[in-house]
C-alpha positions as CSV (number, residue, x, y, z in Angstrom):
1,X,-20.2,-18.4,10.6
2,X,-17.2,-19.5,8.6
3,X,-14.5,-21.3,10.6
4,X,-12.3,-23.3,8.2
5,X,-9.3,-21.6,6.7
6,X,-10.2,-22.7,3.2
7,X,-13.7,-21.3,3.6
8,X,-12.3,-18.0,5.0
9,X,-9.9,-17.8,2.0
10,X,-12.8,-18.3,-0.5
11,X,-14.9,-15.7,1.3
12,X,-12.2,-13.1,1.2
13,X,-11.3,-13.7,-2.4
14,X,-15.0,-13.5,-3.4
15,X,-15.2,-10.1,-1.6
16,X,-12.0,-8.8,-3.1
17,X,-13.2,-9.8,-6.6
18,X,-16.6,-8.2,-6.0
19,X,-15.1,-4.7,-5.9
20,X,-13.5,-4.9,-9.3
21,X,-14.9,-2.8,-12.1
22,X,-16.8,-4.5,-15.0
23,X,-14.5,-6.4,-17.3
24,X,-13.5,-4.7,-20.5
25,X,-12.5,-6.3,-23.8
26,X,-8.8,-7.4,-24.1
27,X,-6.6,-4.4,-24.4
28,X,-5.4,-4.3,-28.0
29,X,-3.0,-1.5,-29.2
30,X,-5.3,-0.4,-32.0
31,X,-8.1,0.3,-29.6
32,X,-6.2,3.0,-27.9
33,X,-4.7,5.0,-30.8
34,X,-1.3,3.4,-30.2
35,X,-0.6,3.2,-34.0
36,X,-0.8,7.0,-34.3
37,X,2.1,9.3,-33.4
38,X,3.7,7.1,-30.7
39,X,7.3,5.9,-31.2
40,X,8.4,2.3,-31.2
41,X,11.5,1.5,-29.2
42,X,13.8,-1.6,-29.2
43,X,14.6,-2.1,-25.5
44,X,17.9,-3.7,-24.7
45,X,18.3,-5.4,-21.4
46,X,21.8,-6.5,-20.6
47,X,23.0,-9.4,-18.5
48,X,24.7,-7.0,-16.1
49,X,21.5,-5.1,-15.4
50,X,19.6,-8.2,-14.6
51,X,22.4,-9.5,-12.4
52,X,22.5,-6.3,-10.4
53,X,18.7,-6.6,-9.8
54,X,19.1,-10.3,-8.7
55,X,22.0,-9.4,-6.4
56,X,19.9,-6.7,-4.7
57,X,17.0,-9.0,-3.9
58,X,15.8,-9.1,-0.3
59,X,16.2,-12.7,0.7
60,X,13.8,-12.3,3.6
61,X,10.9,-11.5,1.2
62,X,8.2,-14.0,0.5
63,X,8.2,-16.0,-2.7
64,X,5.4,-15.8,-5.3
65,X,3.0,-18.5,-6.5
66,X,5.9,-20.5,-7.9
67,X,7.4,-20.8,-4.4
68,X,10.8,-19.9,-5.8
69,X,12.6,-18.2,-2.9
70,X,14.4,-15.0,-3.6
71,X,17.5,-16.4,-1.8
72,X,17.8,-19.1,-4.5
73,X,17.6,-16.5,-7.3
74,X,20.1,-14.3,-5.5
75,X,22.7,-17.0,-5.1
76,X,22.3,-18.1,-8.7
77,X,22.4,-14.5,-10.1
78,X,25.5,-15.0,-12.2
79,X,24.2,-18.2,-13.8
80,X,20.6,-17.2,-14.6
81,X,21.1,-13.5,-15.4
82,X,21.8,-14.0,-19.1
83,X,18.8,-16.3,-19.9
84,X,16.6,-14.0,-17.9
85,X,17.9,-11.0,-19.8
86,X,17.0,-12.7,-23.1
87,X,13.5,-13.5,-21.8
88,X,12.9,-10.0,-20.5
89,X,14.0,-8.3,-23.7
90,X,11.9,-10.6,-25.8
91,X,8.8,-10.0,-23.6
92,X,9.2,-6.3,-23.7
93,X,9.7,-6.1,-27.4
94,X,6.8,-8.4,-28.4
95,X,4.5,-7.5,-25.5
96,X,4.1,-11.2,-24.6
97,X,3.7,-11.6,-20.9
98,X,4.0,-15.1,-19.4
99,X,0.7,-16.2,-17.7
100,X,2.6,-17.0,-14.5
101,X,3.7,-13.4,-14.2
102,X,0.0,-12.4,-14.2
103,X,-0.9,-14.6,-11.3
104,X,-0.7,-13.5,-7.7
105,X,-1.0,-14.9,-4.2
106,X,-3.0,-12.3,-2.2
107,X,-2.3,-11.9,1.4
108,X,-5.1,-10.1,3.4
109,X,-3.7,-7.5,5.8
110,X,-6.0,-6.5,8.7
111,X,-6.4,-2.8,9.0
112,X,-8.9,-2.0,11.9
113,X,-12.4,-2.7,13.1
114,X,-14.0,-6.1,13.3
115,X,-11.9,-9.0,12.0
116,X,-15.0,-10.8,10.7
117,X,-15.7,-8.0,8.2
118,X,-13.9,-8.6,4.9
119,X,-14.0,-4.9,4.2
120,X,-11.5,-4.3,7.0
121,X,-8.7,-6.2,5.1
122,X,-6.3,-4.8,2.6
123,X,-4.9,-7.1,0.0
124,X,-1.2,-7.3,-1.0
125,X,-0.2,-9.2,-4.1
126,X,2.8,-11.6,-4.1
127,X,3.9,-12.2,-7.7
128,X,6.7,-14.0,-9.3
129,X,10.1,-12.5,-8.6
130,X,11.4,-12.6,-12.2
131,X,8.3,-10.7,-13.3
132,X,9.0,-8.1,-10.6
133,X,12.5,-7.6,-11.9
134,X,11.2,-6.7,-15.3
135,X,8.6,-4.4,-13.7
136,X,11.5,-2.6,-12.0
137,X,13.3,-2.2,-15.4
138,X,10.1,-1.0,-17.0
139,X,9.4,1.4,-14.1
140,X,12.7,3.1,-14.6
141,X,11.8,3.8,-18.2
142,X,8.3,5.1,-17.3
143,X,9.5,7.3,-14.4
144,X,12.3,8.8,-16.5
145,X,9.7,9.7,-19.2
146,X,7.3,11.2,-16.5
147,X,10.1,13.3,-14.9
148,X,11.6,14.5,-18.2
149,X,8.3,15.6,-19.5
150,X,6.8,16.8,-16.2
151,X,3.8,14.7,-16.7
152,X,2.6,14.2,-13.1
153,X,1.1,17.3,-11.5
154,X,2.9,19.0,-8.7
155,X,-0.1,18.3,-6.5
156,X,0.9,14.6,-6.3
157,X,3.2,13.6,-3.4
158,X,2.7,9.9,-3.3
159,X,5.3,7.5,-4.9
160,X,7.2,10.5,-6.3
161,X,10.9,11.0,-6.0
162,X,11.9,13.6,-3.3
163,X,8.3,13.8,-2.1
164,X,6.6,12.3,0.9
165,X,3.8,12.5,3.5
166,X,5.8,15.4,5.2
167,X,6.1,17.4,2.0
168,X,2.3,16.9,1.4
169,X,1.4,18.2,4.8
170,X,3.8,21.1,4.9
171,X,3.1,22.4,1.4
172,X,-0.7,22.2,1.9
173,X,-1.0,23.7,5.4
174,X,1.7,26.3,4.7
175,X,-0.4,27.7,1.9
176,X,-3.9,27.5,3.4
177,X,-2.8,28.9,6.8
178,X,-1.7,32.1,5.1
179,X,-5.4,32.8,4.4
180,X,-8.1,34.1,6.8
181,X,-11.0,31.6,6.8
182,X,-10.3,28.3,5.1
183,X,-12.5,25.3,4.3
184,X,-10.8,22.0,3.5
185,X,-12.5,19.0,2.0
186,X,-11.0,15.6,2.9
187,X,-12.0,13.2,0.0
188,X,-11.9,9.4,0.2
189,X,-12.0,7.1,-2.8
190,X,-13.6,3.7,-2.4
191,X,-11.2,0.9,-3.2
192,X,-9.3,3.2,-5.5
193,X,-6.4,0.9,-6.5
194,X,-8.8,-2.1,-7.2
195,X,-11.2,-0.2,-9.4
196,X,-8.9,1.4,-12.0
197,X,-10.4,0.4,-15.4
198,X,-7.7,-1.0,-17.6
199,X,-9.1,0.5,-20.8
200,X,-9.2,4.1,-19.4
201,X,-5.7,3.6,-18.0
202,X,-4.4,2.4,-21.4
203,X,-5.8,5.6,-22.9
204,X,-4.0,7.7,-20.3
205,X,-0.7,5.9,-20.9
206,X,-1.0,6.8,-24.5
207,X,-1.9,10.5,-23.8
208,X,1.1,11.0,-21.5
209,X,3.4,10.1,-24.4
210,X,4.8,6.7,-23.5
211,X,6.2,4.7,-26.4
212,X,4.1,2.1,-28.1
213,X,6.3,-0.8,-27.0
214,X,6.0,0.0,-23.3
215,X,2.3,0.7,-23.4
216,X,1.7,-2.6,-25.2
217,X,3.6,-4.5,-22.6
218,X,1.8,-2.8,-19.7
219,X,-1.6,-3.5,-21.3
220,X,-0.8,-7.2,-21.7
221,X,0.7,-7.3,-18.2
222,X,-2.7,-6.0,-16.8
223,X,-4.8,-8.3,-19.0
224,X,-6.2,-11.7,-17.9
225,X,-4.7,-11.5,-14.4
226,X,-5.8,-14.0,-11.7
227,X,-5.4,-14.1,-8.0
228,X,-6.0,-16.4,-5.0
229,X,-6.1,-15.7,-1.3
230,X,-3.5,-17.4,0.9
231,X,-4.1,-17.6,4.6
232,X,-1.6,-20.4,5.6
233,X,0.8,-22.6,3.6
234,X,-1.9,-25.2,3.5
235,X,-5.0,-23.1,3.0
236,X,-5.7,-21.1,-0.2
237,X,-8.8,-20.2,-2.2
238,X,-9.5,-21.0,-5.8
239,X,-8.2,-18.7,-8.6
240,X,-10.4,-15.7,-9.6
241,X,-10.0,-13.3,-12.5
242,X,-8.9,-9.8,-11.8
243,X,-10.9,-7.5,-14.1
244,X,-9.7,-4.1,-13.0
245,X,-7.2,-2.3,-10.8
246,X,-3.4,-2.0,-10.4
247,X,-1.9,-4.8,-8.3
248,X,-1.2,-3.7,-4.8
249,X,2.3,-4.9,-3.8
250,X,3.5,-4.7,-7.4
251,X,6.4,-2.4,-8.5
252,X,4.5,-0.7,-11.4
253,X,1.1,-0.4,-9.7
254,X,1.7,2.9,-7.8
255,X,3.2,4.6,-10.9
256,X,0.3,3.5,-13.0
257,X,-2.2,4.8,-10.4
258,X,-0.5,8.2,-10.4
259,X,-0.9,8.4,-14.2
260,X,-4.5,7.4,-13.9
261,X,-5.5,10.0,-11.2
262,X,-3.3,12.8,-12.7
263,X,-6.1,14.7,-14.4
264,X,-8.2,14.9,-11.2
265,X,-6.9,18.5,-10.8
266,X,-8.1,19.8,-14.2
267,X,-10.4,22.8,-14.0
268,X,-10.2,23.3,-10.3
269,X,-9.8,26.8,-8.8
270,X,-8.9,25.8,-5.3
271,X,-5.8,24.2,-3.9
272,X,-5.7,20.4,-4.3
273,X,-3.0,18.1,-3.1
274,X,-2.8,14.3,-3.3
275,X,-0.9,11.4,-1.8
276,X,-1.8,8.6,-4.2
277,X,-5.6,8.6,-3.7
278,X,-5.7,10.6,-0.4
279,X,-7.0,13.9,-1.6
280,X,-7.5,17.3,0.0
281,X,-9.2,20.4,-1.5
282,X,-8.7,23.7,0.2
283,X,-10.0,27.2,-0.5
284,X,-10.5,30.6,0.9
285,X,-13.9,30.9,2.6
286,X,-14.2,34.6,3.5
287,X,-17.2,35.5,1.3
288,X,-20.1,33.7,-0.3
289,X,-18.3,33.9,-3.6
290,X,-15.3,32.1,-2.1
291,X,-17.5,29.3,-0.7
292,X,-19.3,29.1,-4.0
293,X,-16.0,28.4,-5.8
294,X,-15.3,25.6,-3.3
295,X,-18.7,24.1,-4.0
296,X,-18.1,24.4,-7.8
297,X,-14.8,22.5,-7.3
298,X,-16.6,19.8,-5.4
299,X,-19.1,19.5,-8.2
300,X,-16.3,19.0,-10.7
301,X,-14.6,16.4,-8.5
302,X,-18.0,14.6,-8.2
303,X,-18.1,14.2,-11.9
304,X,-14.6,12.9,-12.2
305,X,-15.3,9.4,-10.7
306,X,-18.3,9.0,-13.0
307,X,-16.3,9.5,-16.1
308,X,-13.4,7.4,-14.8
309,X,-15.5,4.5,-13.3
310,X,-14.4,5.2,-9.8
311,X,-16.4,6.1,-6.7
312,X,-16.1,8.4,-3.7
313,X,-16.8,7.0,-0.2
314,X,-19.1,9.9,0.8
315,X,-19.4,8.7,4.4
316,X,-15.6,9.3,4.8
317,X,-15.5,12.6,3.0
318,X,-15.4,15.4,5.6
319,X,-15.2,19.2,5.7
320,X,-12.7,20.9,7.9
321,X,-13.3,24.6,8.9
322,X,-10.2,26.7,9.8
323,X,-10.0,30.3,11.0
324,X,-11.7,32.3,13.7
325,X,-14.2,34.0,11.4
326,X,-15.1,30.9,9.5
327,X,-18.8,30.8,8.6
328,X,-19.0,27.0,9.0
329,X,-20.6,26.7,5.6
330,X,-22.1,23.3,4.6
331,X,-21.0,21.7,1.3
332,X,-22.4,18.7,-0.7
333,X,-21.2,16.2,-3.2
334,X,-24.0,15.3,-5.5
335,X,-27.1,15.0,-3.4
336,X,-25.3,14.2,-0.1
337,X,-24.3,16.8,2.4
338,X,-20.8,16.4,3.7
339,X,-20.3,16.3,7.5
340,X,-18.1,18.8,9.3
341,X,-15.2,17.5,11.4
342,X,-13.3,18.9,14.3
343,X,-10.4,16.6,14.0
344,X,-9.1,14.5,11.1
345,X,-6.3,12.0,10.7
346,X,-4.3,13.3,7.8
347,X,-1.7,10.8,6.5
348,X,-1.3,9.4,10.0
349,X,-1.2,12.8,11.7
350,X,-4.1,14.0,13.9
351,X,-5.0,17.6,13.0
352,X,-7.8,19.6,14.7
353,X,-9.6,22.7,13.4
354,X,-7.2,24.9,15.4
355,X,-4.2,23.2,13.9
356,X,-3.2,22.2,17.4
357,X,-1.0,19.1,17.6
358,X,-1.9,18.2,21.2
359,X,-4.0,15.1,20.2
360,X,-1.2,13.8,17.9
361,X,1.3,14.3,20.8
362,X,-1.0,12.4,23.2
363,X,-1.3,9.5,20.8
364,X,2.5,9.4,20.2
365,X,3.1,9.5,24.0
366,X,0.6,6.7,24.6
367,X,2.3,4.5,22.0
368,X,5.8,5.3,23.4
369,X,4.6,4.5,27.0
370,X,3.1,1.2,25.8
371,X,6.4,0.2,24.1
372,X,8.3,1.1,27.2
373,X,5.9,-0.9,29.4
374,X,6.4,-4.0,27.1
375,X,10.2,-3.6,27.3
376,X,10.1,-3.2,31.1
377,X,7.9,-6.3,31.5
378,X,10.2,-8.3,29.2
379,X,13.3,-7.2,31.1
380,X,11.8,-8.1,34.5
381,X,10.8,-11.6,33.1
382,X,14.3,-12.2,31.8
383,X,15.9,-11.1,35.1
384,X,13.6,-13.5,37.0
385,X,14.5,-16.4,34.7
386,X,18.2,-15.7,35.1
387,X,17.9,-15.6,38.9
388,X,16.0,-18.9,39.0
389,X,18.7,-20.5,36.7
390,X,21.5,-19.2,38.9
391,X,19.8,-20.4,42.2
392,X,19.1,-23.8,40.7
393,X,22.7,-24.2,39.6
394,X,24.0,-23.3,43.0
395,X,21.6,-25.7,44.8
396,X,22.5,-28.6,42.4
397,X,26.2,-27.9,43.1
398,X,25.7,-27.9,46.8
399,X,23.9,-31.3,46.6
400,X,26.5,-32.8,44.3
401,X,29.5,-31.7,46.3
402,X,31.6,-33.5,47.6
403,X,29.9,-36.6,46.3
404,X,26.7,-37.4,44.3
405,X,23.6,-37.6,46.4
406,X,21.9,-40.9,47.1
407,X,19.0,-41.8,44.8
408,X,16.5,-41.2,47.7
409,X,17.6,-37.6,48.1
410,X,16.6,-36.6,44.5
411,X,13.0,-35.9,45.8
412,X,14.4,-33.5,48.3
413,X,16.4,-31.7,45.6
414,X,13.3,-31.4,43.4
415,X,11.2,-30.0,46.3
416,X,13.8,-27.3,47.0
417,X,14.0,-26.3,43.3
418,X,10.2,-26.1,43.2
419,X,10.1,-24.0,46.3
420,X,12.8,-21.6,44.9
421,X,10.8,-21.3,41.6
422,X,7.5,-20.5,43.4
423,X,9.2,-18.0,45.7
424,X,10.9,-16.1,42.9
425,X,7.7,-15.9,40.8
């Protein structure tokens, strides 16, 4: 049993590092065809752009490993914006990324289950704020390219402008409920953001048509990263190398993950929809031929993680049967049969196999009642404290008027105040 904060931090960091994919060689441009057919740009980053990003910093956010608070940077925006603009422009043009920008303090966020199980924690990376500002500037360029060239498939609803959990749910169930019998596969990737191989991601950045300058900078930004777990201000783990993945909590990470998982749809006949790595596959299941098509799609999806060095968590992959005349067919992924489910939590919404929202309403009502109960208890406590203070003030005034009480009477005053307090509570 680990009890010390330092030992806990080391244990968590060792676990987080254990899920990374095997380290690849350093990402060099020539390894990924970047010298062929991709344009070179000369990015220009003005003082005004940097100053606007500094001025919009949230001063309540946590600092990175350098402990430089965002409030300090915000107040010094006018002074430091020009030297930062020079550094940012030089970094982007040459691809040189300072080592400090590739270091992260990792904060473990408890999800659910047992707190002594490291698998029940999600990591969030806190990086240097100047590095994040350059990430934002690079993200604007990348997103503009993705939108202009319609690179990201329509099936992706995560971290996409004008799309959300709501659009994901509405577009999917609006389509599948227009059919008779429908089978839906809920698919779960294991540690998806942490396992993204940097070499394959670099190839996909090239294939989506990003310019050489930006791809080179992103590759170097991902290379030779290190992290440590922070539990308290005084307790942290040693530094460990990050050999794969896109940093969770970073600005560029979600965009890069969308590019990486974009080709998951290729060759599928059924309806697939994604929110980042949360994936649903749906198809008509009226006939044996329909169910065979769904199985073929699952077979294709099973091959995708193997070629992309990812992994499905088969225990969490479920089949959802909709429709009165559904044959409740069983499906498999590889050699494992997928379990059927009567109710699934889809992007935070409980959905049963009759598309009845009663369970979701029950959960929402329970949470609302719990919040109201807390507020009610808090108000009652505040009222009691106010009453006690008022009574004590009145009693003290009675004792002190018209003249101060003799020293011997102070015990009587204390007794009365204690009696009032006990009576009120």
